[in-house]
C-alpha positions in Angstrom: 0.1 0.3 -0.1 2.8 2.4 0.4 3.6 2.6 -3.2 0.4 3.2 -4.2 0.0 5.8 -7.0 -1.4 9.0 -5.3 -2.9 12.1 -6.9 0.2 13.8 -6.4 2.1 11.2 -8.9 -0.9 11.9 -11.3 0.1 15.8 -11.4 3.5 15.0 -11.6 3.1 12.8 -14.7 0.3 14.7 -16.3 2.2 17.8 -16.0 -0.9 19.2 -14.0 -1.4 20.9 -10.9 -2.7 18.8 -8.0 -5.8 20.8 -7.8 -6.7 20.5 -11.5 -6.2 16.7 -10.8 -8.5 16.8 -8.0 -11.3 18.5 -10.2 -11.0 15.7 -12.5 -11.1 13.1 -10.1 -14.0 14.7 -8.1 -16.2 16.3 -10.7 -15.8 19.2 -9.0 -15.9 22.2 -11.6 -15.8 21.7 -15.2 -12.4 20.6 -16.9 -11.4 20.9 -20.6 -12.0 17.3 -22.2 -8.4 17.3 -23.3 -7.3 17.7 -19.5 -9.6 15.1 -18.4 -7.9 12.9 -21.1 -4.3 13.9 -19.7 -5.0 12.8 -16.3 -6.6 9.5 -17.4 -3.6 8.8 -19.6 -1.5 9.6 -16.7 -3.5 7.3 -14.5 -3.4 4.1 -16.6 0.5 5.0 -17.0 1.1 4.9 -13.3 -1.6 2.2 -12.4 -3.8 4.5 -10.3 -6.5 2.7 -8.5 -9.3 5.2 -9.8 -8.5 4.9 -13.5 -11.8 3.4 -13.9 -13.9 6.2 -12.5 -11.8 8.6 -14.5 -12.9 6.7 -17.5 -16.5 6.8 -16.7 -16.5 10.4 -15.8 -14.8 11.1 -19.4 -17.3 9.0 -21.0 -20.7 10.8 -18.9 -19.3 14.2 -21.2 -18.9 12.5 -24.7 -21.9 12.7 -27.3 -23.6 9.4 -27.8 -24.5 8.1 -31.1 -26.5 5.8 -32.5 -25.3 4.0 -35.2 -27.3 1.1 -37.6 -25.7 -1.4 -39.9 -27.7 -3.4 -42.4 -25.7 -5.7 -44.4 -26.6 -8.3 -46.6 -27.3 -12.5 -45.9 -26.4 -13.5 -42.4 -25.7 -17.0 -43.8 -22.4 -15.6 -45.3 -19.3 -15.7 -43.4 -17.8 -12.6 -45.1 -20.8 -10.8 -43.6 -20.6 -12.1 -40.3 -17.3 -11.1 -39.9 -18.4 -7.7 -41.8 -20.8 -7.4 -38.9 -18.4 -8.3 -35.9 -16.2 -5.6 -37.7 -18.6 -2.9 -37.6 -19.5 -3.8 -34.1 -16.1 -3.5 -32.8 -14.9 -0.6 -34.4 -18.1 1.2 -32.9 -16.3 0.6 -29.3 -13.3 2.4 -30.5 -13.6 6.0 -30.8 -12.5 8.1 -27.6 -14.1 11.4 -29.1 -17.6 10.0 -28.6 -19.2 7.1 -27.3 -21.5 4.8 -29.9 -23.7 2.2 -29.8 -24.7 -0.1 -32.8 -27.3 -2.2 -34.0 -26.7 -4.5 -36.4 -29.1 -6.6 -38.8 -29.0 -8.4 -41.7 -31.3 -8.5 -45.0 -32.9 -11.7 -45.9 -33.5 -11.0 -49.8 -32.6 -8.4 -52.1 -36.0 -7.5 -52.9 -36.2 -3.7 -53.1 -39.5 -3.3 -51.0 -37.5 -5.4 -48.0 -34.9 -3.3 -48.2 -36.9 0.3 -48.1 -38.8 -1.1 -45.4 -36.2 -2.2 -43.3 -34.3 0.9 -43.7 -36.9 2.9 -42.5 -37.6 0.9 -39.7 -34.2 1.1 -38.1 -33.9 4.6 -39.3 -36.7 5.0 -35.9 -34.3 3.7 -33.4 -30.8 5.1 -34.7 -29.1 8.3 -35.7 -27.2 7.3 -38.9 -27.4 4.1 -41.0 -24.6 2.4 -43.1 -26.4 -0.3 -45.9 -25.2 -2.7 -48.0 -28.0 -2.9 -51.2 -28.9 -3.2 -54.6 -29.3 0.3 -56.6 -33.1 0.7 -57.3 -35.6 3.5 -57.3 -37.1 2.1 -54.3 -34.3 1.9 -52.1 -33.4 5.5 -53.4 -36.5 6.8 -52.2 -36.3 5.4 -49.1 -32.9 6.6 -48.5 -34.1 10.1 -49.4 -37.1 9.9 -46.9 -34.4 8.6 -44.2 -32.1 11.7 -45.0 -35.1 14.5 -45.0 -35.6 13.1 -41.6 -32.2 14.2 -40.7 -30.7 10.6 -40.3 -27.7 10.1 -42.7 -27.4 7.2 -44.7 -23.9 5.6 -46.1 -24.0 3.0 -48.6 -21.2 0.2 -47.7 -18.8 -1.8 -50.5 -21.7 -1.2 -53.2 -22.9 2.5 -53.8 -26.6 3.2 -54.4 -28.9 6.1 -54.3 -25.8 8.4 -55.8 -26.8 11.9 -55.2 -29.3 11.1 -52.3 -27.2 8.9 -49.8 -24.6 11.0 -47.5 -21.6 8.8 -48.6 -20.1 5.9 -49.7 -17.5 4.1 -48.0 -15.2 1.1 -49.5 -13.1 -0.2 -52.3 -13.1 1.5 -55.9 -14.8 -1.1 -57.6 -13.6 -0.6 -60.9 -10.3 -1.1 -59.9 -11.1 -4.1 -58.3 -12.4 -5.3 -61.4 -9.3 -4.3 -63.6 -7.3 -6.0 -61.1 -9.1 -9.0 -61.7 -8.5 -8.8 -65.2 -4.7 -8.4 -64.7 -4.7 -11.6 -63.1 -6.9 -13.3 -65.4 -4.8 -12.1 -68.4 -1.7 -13.1 -66.7 -2.8 -16.7 -65.4 -5.4 -17.8 -67.9 -3.7 -21.3 -69.0 -4.5 -20.8 -72.8 -6.9 -18.4 -75.4 -10.5 -19.4 -74.6 -13.5 -18.2 -73.2 -13.8 -16.4 -69.7 -16.9 -16.5 -67.4 -18.0 -13.6 -65.5 -20.4 -14.0 -62.1 -22.3 -11.4 -60.2 -24.7 -11.6 -57.5 -27.4 -9.2 -59.0 -27.3 -6.7 -62.1 -28.6 -4.4 -59.6 -25.6 -4.3 -57.2 -23.8 -1.0 -58.3 -20.1 -2.5 -57.1 -20.4 -5.6 -59.1 -21.7 -3.5 -62.3 -18.4 -1.7 -61.7 -16.4 -4.5 -61.0 -17.6 -6.0 -64.4 -17.2 -3.2 -66.4 -13.7 -2.9 -65.3 -12.8 -6.5 -66.0 -14.3 -6.3 -69.2 -12.5 -3.1 -69.8 -9.1 -4.6 -68.8 -9.4 -7.6 -71.0 -10.4 -5.7 -74.2 -7.5 -3.7 -74.0 -4.8 -6.6 -73.1 -6.2 -10.0 -74.3 -8.2 -9.6 -77.1 -7.8 -13.4 -77.3 -9.9 -14.0 -74.1 -13.6 -14.0 -75.2 -15.7 -13.2 -72.2 -19.7 -14.8 -72.5 -22.5 -13.9 -71.1 -22.2 -13.0 -67.6 -23.8 -15.5 -64.8 -26.1 -14.0 -61.9 -25.8 -16.0 -58.8 -28.2 -14.0 -56.6 -25.7 -14.3 -54.2 -26.4 -18.0 -53.6 -23.6 -20.9 -53.7 -26.1 -23.4 -54.5 -27.0 -21.7 -58.0 -23.3 -20.4 -58.6 -22.4 -24.3 -58.3 -25.1 -25.1 -60.8 -24.0 -22.6 -63.1 -20.5 -23.4 -63.0 -20.9 -27.4 -63.8 -23.0 -26.2 -66.9 -20.5 -23.8 -68.0 -17.9 -26.5 -67.8 -20.0 -28.8 -69.8 -21.4 -26.1 -72.6 -17.9 -24.6 -72.8 -14.9 -27.2 -72.8 -12.6 -24.3 -73.8 -13.5 -22.4 -70.5 -10.2 -21.3 -69.3 -11.3 -18.5 -66.7 -14.0 -17.4 -64.0 -14.2 -14.1 -62.4 -16.4 -13.9 -59.4 -17.5 -10.4 -59.1 -20.1 -11.0 -56.7 -21.6 -13.8 -54.2 -21.8 -17.5 -55.0 -18.0 -17.7 -54.4 -18.4 -21.1 -52.5 -20.3 -22.9 -55.2 -17.9 -21.6 -57.9 -15.1 -23.4 -55.8 -16.9 -26.4 -55.1 -17.8 -27.2 -58.6 -14.1 -26.6 -60.1 -13.3 -28.7 -57.2 -15.6 -31.4 -58.1 -14.7 -31.4 -61.7 -10.9 -31.7 -61.0 -9.8 -28.3 -62.4 -7.3 -27.2 -60.3 -4.6 -25.5 -62.1 -6.6 -25.8 -65.4 -8.8 -22.9 -65.0 -7.6 -19.4 -63.8 -10.2 -18.2 -61.1 -10.2 -14.9 -59.0 -12.8 -14.1 -56.4 -13.6 -12.1 -53.4 -13.0 -12.1 -49.6 -10.1 -14.1 -47.5 -12.1 -16.8 -45.2 -11.3 -20.6 -44.7 -12.9 -22.0 -47.7 -11.4 -19.3 -50.0 -8.0 -19.9 -48.2 -8.0 -23.7 -48.9 -8.9 -22.8 -52.7 -5.9 -20.9 -53.0 -4.0 -23.5 -51.1 -5.1 -26.4 -53.4 -4.6 -24.4 -56.4 -8.3 -23.8 -57.2 -8.2 -20.3 -56.8 -5.8 -18.1 -58.5 -6.0 -15.0 -56.3 -8.3 -13.0 -53.9 -9.2 -9.6 -53.9 -10.3 -8.9 -50.4 -12.6 -5.8 -48.6 -10.0 -4.3 -45.7 -12.9 -4.8 -43.0 -11.2 -3.2 -40.1 -10.3 -0.1 -42.4 -13.8 0.0 -43.8 -15.7 -0.4 -40.6 -13.4 2.1 -38.5 -13.9 4.8 -41.6 -17.5 4.3 -41.9 -18.2 4.7 -38.0 -16.2 8.1 -37.9 -17.9 9.3 -40.9 -21.3 8.5 -39.6 -20.3 10.0 -36.1 -19.0 13.7 -38.2 -22.4 13.4 -40.0 -24.3 13.3 -37.0 -22.5 16.0 -35.1 -22.6 18.4 -38.1 -25.9 17.8 -39.8 -25.4 20.7 -42.2 -22.1 19.5 -43.5 -21.8 18.4 -47.2 -21.9 14.9 -48.2 -18.9 12.8 -47.7 -18.9 11.6 -51.3 -16.8 8.7 -51.8 -14.3 7.3 -49.7 -12.4 4.4 -51.3 -9.7 2.4 -49.4 -7.3 0.1 -50.7 -8.1 -3.3 -51.1 -6.3 -6.6 -50.1 -4.8 -9.3 -52.3 -3.9 -12.9 -51.8 -2.1 -15.4 -53.8 -1.0 -18.9 -52.9 2.4 -17.7 -51.7 1.2 -15.0 -49.1 -1.8 -16.8 -47.1 
Protein backbone atom coordinates (compact mmCIF):
# COMPACT_ATOMS: atom_id res chain seq x y z
CA UNK A 1 0.00 0.00 0.00
CA UNK A 2 2.97 2.31 0.66
CA UNK A 3 3.74 2.46 -3.07
CA UNK A 4 0.16 3.06 -4.16
CA UNK A 5 0.06 5.94 -6.70
CA UNK A 6 -1.36 9.18 -5.36
CA UNK A 7 -2.94 12.32 -6.78
CA UNK A 8 0.49 13.93 -6.54
CA UNK A 9 1.85 11.21 -8.85
CA UNK A 10 -0.92 11.92 -11.34
CA UNK A 11 -0.14 15.63 -11.22
CA UNK A 12 3.56 14.99 -11.80
CA UNK A 13 3.09 12.60 -14.74
CA UNK A 14 0.32 14.63 -16.41
CA UNK A 15 2.09 17.97 -15.92
CA UNK A 16 -0.96 19.45 -14.20
CA UNK A 17 -1.51 20.88 -10.77
CA UNK A 18 -2.78 18.77 -7.88
CA UNK A 19 -5.88 20.99 -7.74
CA UNK A 20 -6.66 20.35 -11.42
CA UNK A 21 -6.24 16.60 -11.00
CA UNK A 22 -8.52 16.74 -7.96
CA UNK A 23 -11.21 18.51 -10.01
CA UNK A 24 -11.05 15.78 -12.64
CA UNK A 25 -11.23 12.98 -10.08
CA UNK A 26 -14.08 14.46 -8.09
CA UNK A 27 -15.96 16.38 -10.77
CA UNK A 28 -15.86 19.57 -8.67
CA UNK A 29 -15.69 21.99 -11.60
CA UNK A 30 -15.91 21.61 -15.37
CA UNK A 31 -12.58 20.87 -17.04
CA UNK A 32 -11.62 20.68 -20.69
CA UNK A 33 -11.90 17.21 -22.27
CA UNK A 34 -8.22 17.26 -23.22
CA UNK A 35 -7.31 17.98 -19.59
CA UNK A 36 -9.34 15.01 -18.39
CA UNK A 37 -7.69 12.86 -21.08
CA UNK A 38 -4.25 13.84 -19.79
CA UNK A 39 -5.21 12.77 -16.28
CA UNK A 40 -6.63 9.51 -17.58
CA UNK A 41 -3.45 8.77 -19.58
CA UNK A 42 -1.35 9.48 -16.49
CA UNK A 43 -3.58 7.23 -14.37
CA UNK A 44 -3.12 4.37 -16.82
CA UNK A 45 0.63 4.95 -16.90
CA UNK A 46 1.16 4.85 -13.13
CA UNK A 47 -1.54 2.26 -12.38
CA UNK A 48 -3.75 4.57 -10.35
CA UNK A 49 -6.54 2.70 -8.56
CA UNK A 50 -9.26 5.10 -9.77
CA UNK A 51 -8.53 4.77 -13.52
CA UNK A 52 -11.93 3.18 -14.18
CA UNK A 53 -13.70 6.04 -12.41
CA UNK A 54 -11.85 8.59 -14.53
CA UNK A 55 -12.85 6.78 -17.70
CA UNK A 56 -16.51 6.73 -16.64
CA UNK A 57 -16.42 10.46 -15.92
CA UNK A 58 -14.89 11.07 -19.34
CA UNK A 59 -17.55 8.98 -21.06
CA UNK A 60 -20.35 10.82 -19.27
CA UNK A 61 -19.26 14.01 -20.99
CA UNK A 62 -18.94 12.50 -24.47
CA UNK A 63 -21.71 12.71 -27.09
CA UNK A 64 -23.54 9.43 -27.65
CA UNK A 65 -24.38 8.31 -31.19
CA UNK A 66 -26.65 5.42 -32.16
CA UNK A 67 -25.27 3.75 -35.28
CA UNK A 68 -27.23 1.29 -37.42
CA UNK A 69 -25.73 -1.28 -39.79
CA UNK A 70 -27.83 -3.18 -42.32
CA UNK A 71 -25.94 -5.91 -44.14
CA UNK A 72 -26.67 -8.69 -46.60
CA UNK A 73 -27.18 -12.38 -45.96
CA UNK A 74 -26.45 -13.58 -42.40
CA UNK A 75 -25.52 -17.08 -43.64
CA UNK A 76 -22.42 -15.79 -45.46
CA UNK A 77 -19.12 -15.86 -43.57
CA UNK A 78 -18.07 -12.53 -45.04
CA UNK A 79 -21.10 -10.66 -43.70
CA UNK A 80 -20.71 -12.35 -40.32
CA UNK A 81 -17.10 -11.13 -40.18
CA UNK A 82 -18.08 -7.69 -41.46
CA UNK A 83 -20.79 -7.36 -38.81
CA UNK A 84 -18.31 -8.17 -36.06
CA UNK A 85 -15.87 -5.66 -37.55
CA UNK A 86 -18.46 -2.88 -37.54
CA UNK A 87 -19.57 -3.61 -33.97
CA UNK A 88 -15.98 -3.62 -32.77
CA UNK A 89 -15.15 -0.38 -34.61
CA UNK A 90 -18.02 1.31 -32.76
CA UNK A 91 -16.29 0.57 -29.44
CA UNK A 92 -12.98 2.21 -30.39
CA UNK A 93 -13.57 5.99 -30.61
CA UNK A 94 -12.46 8.14 -27.70
CA UNK A 95 -14.08 11.40 -28.88
CA UNK A 96 -17.62 10.03 -28.70
CA UNK A 97 -19.55 7.03 -27.42
CA UNK A 98 -21.34 4.81 -29.91
CA UNK A 99 -23.89 2.06 -29.56
CA UNK A 100 -24.52 -0.14 -32.58
CA UNK A 101 -27.55 -1.94 -33.99
CA UNK A 102 -26.78 -4.67 -36.51
CA UNK A 103 -29.28 -6.42 -38.78
CA UNK A 104 -29.14 -8.56 -41.92
CA UNK A 105 -31.36 -8.56 -44.98
CA UNK A 106 -32.89 -11.90 -45.92
CA UNK A 107 -33.36 -10.98 -49.57
CA UNK A 108 -32.52 -8.39 -52.21
CA UNK A 109 -36.16 -7.39 -52.70
CA UNK A 110 -36.25 -3.58 -53.05
CA UNK A 111 -39.43 -3.28 -50.99
CA UNK A 112 -37.96 -5.25 -48.08
CA UNK A 113 -34.76 -3.20 -48.14
CA UNK A 114 -36.73 0.05 -48.13
CA UNK A 115 -38.92 -1.03 -45.22
CA UNK A 116 -36.01 -2.36 -43.17
CA UNK A 117 -34.11 0.89 -43.73
CA UNK A 118 -37.03 3.07 -42.64
CA UNK A 119 -37.72 0.86 -39.63
CA UNK A 120 -34.10 0.97 -38.45
CA UNK A 121 -34.04 4.76 -38.89
CA UNK A 122 -36.60 5.03 -36.07
CA UNK A 123 -34.05 3.66 -33.58
CA UNK A 124 -30.70 5.09 -34.69
CA UNK A 125 -29.05 8.38 -35.64
CA UNK A 126 -27.28 7.21 -38.82
CA UNK A 127 -27.27 4.08 -40.98
CA UNK A 128 -24.66 2.33 -43.12
CA UNK A 129 -26.04 -0.32 -45.47
CA UNK A 130 -25.09 -2.85 -48.15
CA UNK A 131 -27.87 -2.86 -50.74
CA UNK A 132 -28.76 -2.98 -54.40
CA UNK A 133 -29.26 0.23 -56.36
CA UNK A 134 -32.99 0.54 -57.12
CA UNK A 135 -35.49 3.43 -57.31
CA UNK A 136 -37.43 2.07 -54.31
CA UNK A 137 -34.24 2.03 -52.24
CA UNK A 138 -33.34 5.54 -53.41
CA UNK A 139 -36.78 6.79 -52.39
CA UNK A 140 -36.42 5.27 -48.91
CA UNK A 141 -32.94 6.76 -48.54
CA UNK A 142 -34.31 10.20 -49.48
CA UNK A 143 -37.05 9.85 -46.86
CA UNK A 144 -34.59 8.85 -44.12
CA UNK A 145 -32.14 11.60 -45.09
CA UNK A 146 -34.96 14.16 -45.01
CA UNK A 147 -35.68 13.06 -41.43
CA UNK A 148 -32.11 14.02 -40.48
CA UNK A 149 -30.67 10.49 -40.44
CA UNK A 150 -27.55 10.24 -42.67
CA UNK A 151 -27.37 7.09 -44.81
CA UNK A 152 -24.08 5.63 -46.05
CA UNK A 153 -23.66 3.00 -48.74
CA UNK A 154 -21.16 0.27 -47.92
CA UNK A 155 -19.10 -1.76 -50.42
CA UNK A 156 -21.57 -1.23 -53.29
CA UNK A 157 -22.88 2.27 -53.98
CA UNK A 158 -26.56 3.16 -54.27
CA UNK A 159 -28.76 6.25 -54.30
CA UNK A 160 -25.97 8.42 -55.71
CA UNK A 161 -26.66 12.09 -55.06
CA UNK A 162 -29.09 11.20 -52.28
CA UNK A 163 -27.17 9.08 -49.77
CA UNK A 164 -24.68 10.89 -47.53
CA UNK A 165 -21.59 9.00 -48.61
CA UNK A 166 -20.03 5.78 -49.88
CA UNK A 167 -17.34 3.78 -48.07
CA UNK A 168 -15.57 0.83 -49.64
CA UNK A 169 -13.13 -0.08 -52.36
CA UNK A 170 -12.95 1.41 -55.84
CA UNK A 171 -14.85 -1.38 -57.56
CA UNK A 172 -13.78 -0.46 -61.08
CA UNK A 173 -10.17 -0.83 -60.00
CA UNK A 174 -11.04 -4.14 -58.35
CA UNK A 175 -12.41 -5.37 -61.67
CA UNK A 176 -9.40 -4.21 -63.65
CA UNK A 177 -7.10 -5.89 -61.15
CA UNK A 178 -9.04 -9.13 -61.58
CA UNK A 179 -8.62 -8.71 -65.33
CA UNK A 180 -4.86 -8.31 -64.88
CA UNK A 181 -4.68 -11.60 -62.96
CA UNK A 182 -6.82 -13.45 -65.51
CA UNK A 183 -4.80 -12.12 -68.44
CA UNK A 184 -1.59 -13.33 -66.78
CA UNK A 185 -2.88 -16.63 -65.40
CA UNK A 186 -5.26 -18.03 -68.03
CA UNK A 187 -3.61 -21.29 -69.20
CA UNK A 188 -4.60 -20.78 -72.86
CA UNK A 189 -6.75 -18.72 -75.17
CA UNK A 190 -10.43 -19.40 -74.81
CA UNK A 191 -13.56 -18.32 -73.03
CA UNK A 192 -13.94 -16.42 -69.74
CA UNK A 193 -17.00 -16.35 -67.47
CA UNK A 194 -18.04 -13.56 -65.10
CA UNK A 195 -20.38 -14.05 -62.12
CA UNK A 196 -22.25 -11.20 -60.42
CA UNK A 197 -24.62 -11.43 -57.49
CA UNK A 198 -27.17 -9.16 -59.14
CA UNK A 199 -27.22 -6.65 -61.97
CA UNK A 200 -28.62 -4.22 -59.39
CA UNK A 201 -25.47 -4.25 -57.24
CA UNK A 202 -23.59 -1.16 -58.41
CA UNK A 203 -20.32 -2.56 -57.08
CA UNK A 204 -20.69 -5.77 -59.09
CA UNK A 205 -21.55 -3.75 -62.19
CA UNK A 206 -18.46 -1.57 -61.78
CA UNK A 207 -16.24 -4.63 -61.24
CA UNK A 208 -17.60 -6.23 -64.39
CA UNK A 209 -17.06 -3.01 -66.35
CA UNK A 210 -13.47 -2.75 -65.16
CA UNK A 211 -12.82 -6.43 -65.85
CA UNK A 212 -14.22 -6.37 -69.37
CA UNK A 213 -12.42 -3.11 -70.11
CA UNK A 214 -9.03 -4.50 -69.08
CA UNK A 215 -9.36 -7.73 -71.08
CA UNK A 216 -10.68 -5.83 -74.10
CA UNK A 217 -7.58 -3.63 -74.02
CA UNK A 218 -4.92 -6.21 -73.23
CA UNK A 219 -6.19 -9.75 -73.93
CA UNK A 220 -8.43 -9.74 -77.03
CA UNK A 221 -7.79 -13.48 -77.46
CA UNK A 222 -9.87 -14.14 -74.32
CA UNK A 223 -13.61 -14.12 -75.12
CA UNK A 224 -16.01 -13.20 -72.31
CA UNK A 225 -19.30 -15.08 -72.48
CA UNK A 226 -22.67 -13.89 -71.12
CA UNK A 227 -22.59 -12.78 -67.49
CA UNK A 228 -23.82 -15.31 -64.93
CA UNK A 229 -26.11 -14.09 -62.11
CA UNK A 230 -25.80 -16.03 -58.83
CA UNK A 231 -28.23 -14.00 -56.67
CA UNK A 232 -25.52 -14.35 -54.00
CA UNK A 233 -26.49 -18.03 -53.73
CA UNK A 234 -23.76 -20.68 -53.58
CA UNK A 235 -26.04 -23.48 -54.84
CA UNK A 236 -27.03 -21.49 -57.94
CA UNK A 237 -23.41 -20.60 -58.63
CA UNK A 238 -22.45 -24.29 -58.25
CA UNK A 239 -25.00 -25.44 -60.81
CA UNK A 240 -24.14 -22.59 -63.18
CA UNK A 241 -20.43 -23.47 -63.03
CA UNK A 242 -21.06 -27.14 -63.79
CA UNK A 243 -23.25 -26.10 -66.73
CA UNK A 244 -20.53 -23.77 -68.04
CA UNK A 245 -17.96 -26.55 -67.89
CA UNK A 246 -20.27 -28.83 -69.88
CA UNK A 247 -21.21 -26.26 -72.51
CA UNK A 248 -17.80 -24.60 -72.90
CA UNK A 249 -14.92 -27.10 -72.94
CA UNK A 250 -12.64 -24.20 -73.90
CA UNK A 251 -13.44 -22.28 -70.70
CA UNK A 252 -10.09 -21.06 -69.33
CA UNK A 253 -10.99 -18.53 -66.61
CA UNK A 254 -13.72 -17.39 -64.21
CA UNK A 255 -14.07 -14.10 -62.36
CA UNK A 256 -16.55 -14.01 -59.48
CA UNK A 257 -17.34 -10.31 -59.14
CA UNK A 258 -20.15 -10.92 -56.66
CA UNK A 259 -21.45 -13.64 -54.36
CA UNK A 260 -21.61 -17.38 -54.89
CA UNK A 261 -17.86 -17.95 -54.58
CA UNK A 262 -18.25 -21.12 -52.50
CA UNK A 263 -20.41 -22.72 -55.20
CA UNK A 264 -17.94 -21.93 -57.97
CA UNK A 265 -15.01 -23.30 -55.96
CA UNK A 266 -16.92 -26.47 -55.06
CA UNK A 267 -17.78 -27.13 -58.70
CA UNK A 268 -14.18 -26.65 -59.85
CA UNK A 269 -12.93 -28.90 -57.07
CA UNK A 270 -15.45 -31.63 -57.94
CA UNK A 271 -14.45 -31.55 -61.61
CA UNK A 272 -10.71 -31.66 -60.87
CA UNK A 273 -10.03 -28.27 -62.42
CA UNK A 274 -7.15 -27.22 -60.15
CA UNK A 275 -4.61 -25.41 -62.32
CA UNK A 276 -6.70 -25.85 -65.46
CA UNK A 277 -8.96 -22.81 -65.03
CA UNK A 278 -7.83 -19.46 -63.64
CA UNK A 279 -10.18 -18.25 -60.91
CA UNK A 280 -10.25 -14.81 -59.28
CA UNK A 281 -12.80 -14.22 -56.53
CA UNK A 282 -13.40 -12.19 -53.39
CA UNK A 283 -12.64 -12.20 -49.68
CA UNK A 284 -10.40 -14.32 -47.48
CA UNK A 285 -12.02 -16.96 -45.29
CA UNK A 286 -11.27 -20.62 -44.51
CA UNK A 287 -13.04 -21.76 -47.71
CA UNK A 288 -11.23 -19.40 -50.09
CA UNK A 289 -7.97 -19.86 -48.18
CA UNK A 290 -8.15 -23.60 -48.90
CA UNK A 291 -8.94 -22.87 -52.56
CA UNK A 292 -5.74 -20.83 -52.88
CA UNK A 293 -3.70 -23.49 -51.13
CA UNK A 294 -5.08 -26.22 -53.43
CA UNK A 295 -4.53 -24.22 -56.64
CA UNK A 296 -8.28 -23.96 -57.26
CA UNK A 297 -8.19 -20.17 -56.92
CA UNK A 298 -5.56 -17.98 -58.57
CA UNK A 299 -6.08 -14.85 -56.47
CA UNK A 300 -8.44 -13.29 -53.97
CA UNK A 301 -9.30 -9.58 -53.87
CA UNK A 302 -10.47 -8.83 -50.34
CA UNK A 303 -12.27 -6.01 -48.55
CA UNK A 304 -10.19 -4.41 -45.75
CA UNK A 305 -12.93 -4.99 -43.17
CA UNK A 306 -11.22 -3.22 -40.26
CA UNK A 307 -10.36 -0.12 -42.28
CA UNK A 308 -13.84 0.13 -43.84
CA UNK A 309 -15.48 -0.34 -40.45
CA UNK A 310 -13.41 2.31 -38.70
CA UNK A 311 -13.81 4.76 -41.56
CA UNK A 312 -17.59 4.49 -41.77
CA UNK A 313 -18.04 4.74 -37.98
CA UNK A 314 -16.06 7.98 -37.92
CA UNK A 315 -17.88 9.38 -40.95
CA UNK A 316 -21.27 8.53 -39.45
CA UNK A 317 -20.34 10.28 -36.20
CA UNK A 318 -19.14 13.35 -38.10
CA UNK A 319 -22.38 13.47 -40.10
CA UNK A 320 -24.47 13.27 -36.92
CA UNK A 321 -22.40 15.94 -35.17
CA UNK A 322 -22.56 18.33 -38.15
CA UNK A 323 -25.95 17.80 -39.80
CA UNK A 324 -25.52 20.78 -42.11
CA UNK A 325 -22.17 19.62 -43.50
CA UNK A 326 -21.82 18.61 -47.13
CA UNK A 327 -22.07 14.98 -48.19
CA UNK A 328 -18.98 12.89 -47.67
CA UNK A 329 -18.94 11.75 -51.30
CA UNK A 330 -16.93 8.59 -51.93
CA UNK A 331 -14.32 7.17 -49.58
CA UNK A 332 -12.15 4.62 -51.37
CA UNK A 333 -9.93 2.32 -49.33
CA UNK A 334 -7.16 0.09 -50.70
CA UNK A 335 -8.16 -3.54 -51.21
CA UNK A 336 -6.11 -6.56 -50.14
CA UNK A 337 -4.74 -9.16 -52.54
CA UNK A 338 -4.01 -12.76 -51.63
CA UNK A 339 -2.28 -15.45 -53.68
CA UNK A 340 -1.02 -18.88 -52.65
CA UNK A 341 2.36 -17.50 -51.61
CA UNK A 342 1.16 -14.94 -49.06
CA UNK A 343 -1.59 -16.80 -47.20
